[in-house]
N, C-alpha and C positions, 0 to 999 in steps of 0.2 A: 545822675542815672537817667537814661533815656526812657520815655514811655512808649516808644515805637515797638511794634510786635517783632518777635524774632523771626524774620523772613526766612532765614536759613533752615530753621527747624520746621517751619510751616511748609516750606517747599519740599523738604525731604519726606515729610509725612504724606504730602499730597502725591508725591512720586510713588511712594510705596503703595498707597491706596489705589492709584491708577494702575500700577503693575498688577496688583491683586485682582483688579476687576477687568483686566484685559482679556480678550478672547482666548489667547494661548494659555493664560493662567487658569481661566475657568475650565478649559478643555482638559488641562493637566489635572486639576483638582477633581474633575468628574471621573477621568479614567483611573485615578488613584484611589477612588472612593471604595469603601467596603461594600456599598450597595451594588456596584457593578459586579463585583465578585460573586455576591449572593445570587444576583439575577442569572449570571452565566452558569453557575453551578446548578441552579434550578432548571434551566433549559437542558443542561447535560443529563440531569436526572430524568427529564421528560423523554429525551432521545433514547436513553437506555431502556425505558419502559416500552416506547414505540418499537424499537428494534427487537426487543425480546418477543413482543406480541406478534410482530410481522413474520418471525421465523416459522410460524405455523404453516404459512402458505408460500413463503418465499425462501430462496436459498440464502445461506449465510453470506455468500459473496455479494449478492444483490442488496441485502440489507446493509452491509458495510458500505457499499458504494452510495446508496441513497442517503443514509442517515449520518455516516461518520466520515466519508471522504468527500463531502460536498460543502459548498459555501452556503447555498440556499436550496431548499427542496419544497415541493408541493405535497401536502398531506391531504388525502381525500377523507372528508368527514361527512358521510352521507352524500348529499348533492353539492356540498361546499368544497371548495378547493382553497386550503389555507396555506400561505407561504410561511415557512419556519426556517430559522437559521440552522445550518448544518454544523456538525461537530468541528469541522475545520475552521469555520468562521468563529465559533465560540472559543476554540482553543487559541486562536490568534488574539481575540479580545482579552482572554485570560492572561496571555503572555504579556501584553501591554499593561494590563492592570497590575500584574505582579512586579514588572519593572518600575512602574511609576510609584506604586504604593509600598511595595515590599522591599525595594532597593533604594530608590532615589529619595522618597519622602520619609522613610523610616528614620528614627532618631539613631544617630551613629554614636555608640559608646560600647564599652566592654561588656555591659550587661546584655546588650542585644546582639553580640557577635554570633552566637549560636543560631539566633533567629535568622540573621542575614544569610548565613551559610545554608540553612534549610530552604529559604526562599530561592537561593541560587540553584539548589538541587532541583527544585520544581521547574525552573527555567531550562535547565539542562535536559530534563525529561521531555518537556514540551518541544524543545528544539529538535530532539532526537526523532520525535514523531513527524515533524515537518520534513526533515531531511529524508527519513525513510519513505514518506509518501511520494516525494519527487524522484528519488534516486534509487530506491530499492528494486532489485531484480530477483525474481524467484521462479523456479521451475523444477523439472525433474530430469534425471539422467538414468536411463535404464541400461543395464549391462548384463549380458549373459556371461557365464564363467568362461574365462579365456579371452573375453572381448575387451577392446580398448576404445575409449571414447573421450570426447572433450566438448561435445555439443549438448546443451541442456535446453529443454523445451518449456515454454511458459505454460502455466496452468490455465490462464484466462485470456491473455493478450493474443489477438490474431492480426494477421497482416495479409494483404494481397501482394504477392511478389511477382513482378513483371520483369522478365529478363530475355535477352536475345540469345538464341542458340548459336554457340560458337565461342571462341576464346575472348575473354574480356568484354562480353556483351553488357550493355547498360542494364542496370537494375533500378526499378522504381518500387518503393515500398509505400503502400497505402495502409495506414493503421486503421483498425476497426473503429476506433472512437471517432474517426472522421466521417463515417457513414452509418454508424449504428442507429441513427435517428431516422433512417429511410425505411422504416417498417410500416409506414402508412401508404395506402394506394395513391399512386401518382407522384410520390416524392422521389426526386432524382437529384444527383449531384455529379458534375463533370470534373475530371481530373486530367491534367496533361503535364508533360515535361518536355523540355527542349531536346532531350536525348531520344525521345520516342517519336516515330513518324505517324502517330495516331492519337486520338483523344478517347478516353474511356469514361463512360457514364454509368453510374451504379444506381440500382433501384431494387425494390422488392427484397429488402434485407429481412432475414428471419433469425432470431437468436438460437432457436432450436428447430431444425427442419429435417426432412427426409427427401432425398431425390427419388421421386416416384415415377414409374413408367406409365405414360398416358395410355398405353395399350392395356395394361393390367387394371388401372383404375382411372376413369375419366377425370380430368381436372375440373375444379370449380370454374364457374363462368368468369371470364376475364383473366384467368391465370395463364401467363405465357408458357408455351410448350417449346422447348428447344431440343432438337435432335431426339425427339420422342420422350423427353423427360421434363418434369416440372418440379418445383420446390413445394412440398406439402408441409405447411407450418405445424409444429407439434407444441404441446404445452411445455413450458420451461421446466427443466428438471430441478428437483430439490437440491441436487449437487451441481453447482455451476460448471464443474469440470466435465460433466456428462453431456452438456449441451453440444449440439453439432450445428454450427451456423452455416448459412448459405446466403448468396446474393446473386442477382442477375447483373451482367455487364454488357453494355452495348459499345462495341468498338467502332469508331468512325475514323476512316483514313482521310488523308489530305485531299483525295479526289471526291470525297463525299459519300463513298460506299460505307454501308453499315452492316455489322454482323453481331448477332446476339450470342452471348456465351453464358452458360450456367456454371457458377463456381460454388462448390461444396467442399467443406474442409476435410472430409474423409474420402475424397475422390482418389482412386488408385493411381491416377496419372494426371499430370497437369494438362490444362487445356491449351491447345496450340492455335496460333493465328499467323497467317501468311500474308504479307503485304504484296502489293502489285509488282514491286521490283524483286520479289523472291526472298526477302528477309523473313525469318521465322522467329516468332516470339512465343514464350510460354507464360501462362498465367496460372498461378496456384494460390488458393485460399488456404492458409494453414496457421497453426499456432506459431508464434514468433520463437525463434531460436537464437541463442547466444553461444559464444565459444569461450571455454575456459582458457586461461593462459598456460595451462599445463594439461597433461593427459592422465587418465586414470584407467588402470587395467584391473579387472576383477579376476583374482586368481582362485578364490574359493569362497563359497557362501555356506554359512553354518546356521542351522535352525534346530532348536530344541523346543519341545512342547511339555507342558505340565503333564505328569503321568495320568493316563486315563481321560485326558481332556484334549480339546483342539486349541486351547488357549496357548499362545506363544509364550515360552519362558525366556528364551534367549535367541536373538537372531543377529548375526554379525557378518561382516564382509571383510575378507583379507584382500587388500588392494595394493597395487604398486603405483605410486605417484611419480611421474617423470617430468622433470622441469629442467630445461637447458641440458638435456642429456644425462642428468643425474637421477638414478632410481632410488626410491625410498619406500620400503614396505611399511604399510600402516594397517591397523585393524580399526574399522569403523563399527561402532556398536550403537545401541539405542541412545545412550546418554554420553557417548564419546565421539563427537563429530570430527571430521577432518577440517582444519582451518589452514588456509594458505593463500597468500596474496589478496587478502580481503574477501575471499570466498569461503563459505562454510558448506560442507557436505554432510548431511544427516542421513542415518539409516531410516528410511521412511516406509518402504514396503518390500514385498518379495513375492516370488512364486516358487513353491517347492514341489510342484507336481511334474512328473515326467512320464513319458510313454515307455512301454516295455521294449518297443523296437529301437528306440533311441534314448537310452538311459541318460538322465540329467540334461537332455537336449533342451528342455524348456525351463531349466533352472536359471532364474535371473534375480537380480537385486535392483531395487529402485532407490536412488538417492535424491533427497530434496536438496537442491542447490540454491543458496541464498547469497546475494551480494548486497550488503547494506553498509554504507559508510558510517552509520551511527549505531552499529550493532552493539557495541559495548557501552554506549552512552547511558542507557538506563541503569546499568550496573554501577557506573560512576556516580550517577545521580542518587541512587539508593544509598551508596556509601556516604556521600556528602550529607544526605538527610540524616543518616544515623549519627554521623559525627556532630552535625549541628544540634540535633535534639539532645545528644548526650552532654555537649558543652552547656547548653541552656539549662538542662536539668541540674548539672553539677553547680552552676552558678547560683541557681535559685536555692539549691540545697545549702550552699555555703552561706548565702544571705540569711536563710531561715535559722541556721545554727548560730550565726553571729548575732542575730536579733534576739534569739532565745538566751544566749550567753549574757548579753547586755541586760536583759530583763532580770535574769537571776542575780547578776552582780548588783544591780540597782536595788533589788529586793533585799539582798544580804546586807548592803550598806545602809539601808534605811533604819532610823532609830526605832527601837521597839517601844511600844507604849508601856508605861509603868503599871 
């Protein structure tokens, strides 16, 4: 028998030790750890508290954008500015933590089958939130009785639409998030496109503003006045939908000539700009709109109130959905939306007032329109969680019953003392 060490066994053990201590292995072990999950959940609890407190002075939409739709944000604590992780970053870390620890590293056997299903349900819900964040569209569609429409308007997203007057004129869309940081004096940003014979520079953005006449109220020092008007900043509304944004645009043609334009989202008509060669362009600052792949016609709106009160009891809309020339009558109620081609139309609001001169002329219904590819994912995730927890409970119950039976059998078979 040889006295030499077993080099094969030693080498295998060294390889396993090296693998365990490698950087990827340590990173995986860290991301799969229970501590990471606890830290993430603690930060989410902190964000929930900060978001709740901030709603006293800030709109719900702005709170959501700052704390929950962000990767990192800055929180002001007195004179200190503290960077904190946003909920989107925390949810991403939680997703990786759940995959590493709750799916890959977990012991795979029939006893943990229900737990694995429950972990998968959490991943489905987290993925639904990410898909909704990037791809969800939501807005409103207002229809008077007898009116047909297919365009719905965003609640918050705004764009500057530049188009040429005439058939097939080029259109350039500048989204608000590309210039919403130009709310400080002197901040500017230029935009240009090969299809446009000029460059546009934006400045003096205001989230909520009013186009004030300089003749009625003199502007503050340094505030640009354009065609007798200037943008007077207002305090942001508690309801983000009520904000009326505005921005100044400086159009510079190829020959170097410049012209300043005032863009306000509730202007009654678009601003026009004529080039030296006679081409006419329109610039409009407005809420972004999208088109449904079908049309909706409001045939009748029904509204009932609780007797003796102004509280709504029932309000519903009888509509006709037309798709590819096929009409389908549908009733949309508070808890019964219209779902078609990935779009969902909810009964959101209404106006039941009309004038004596024109009865029912102002009767209209407002539908909330949502397109969300992951609309039903939370439902599926909840069902998966219920199935997983039920299986796990049943398995644990069966184990407890079996263990108890064995103990009783052992006690019954044990010899009794004389």
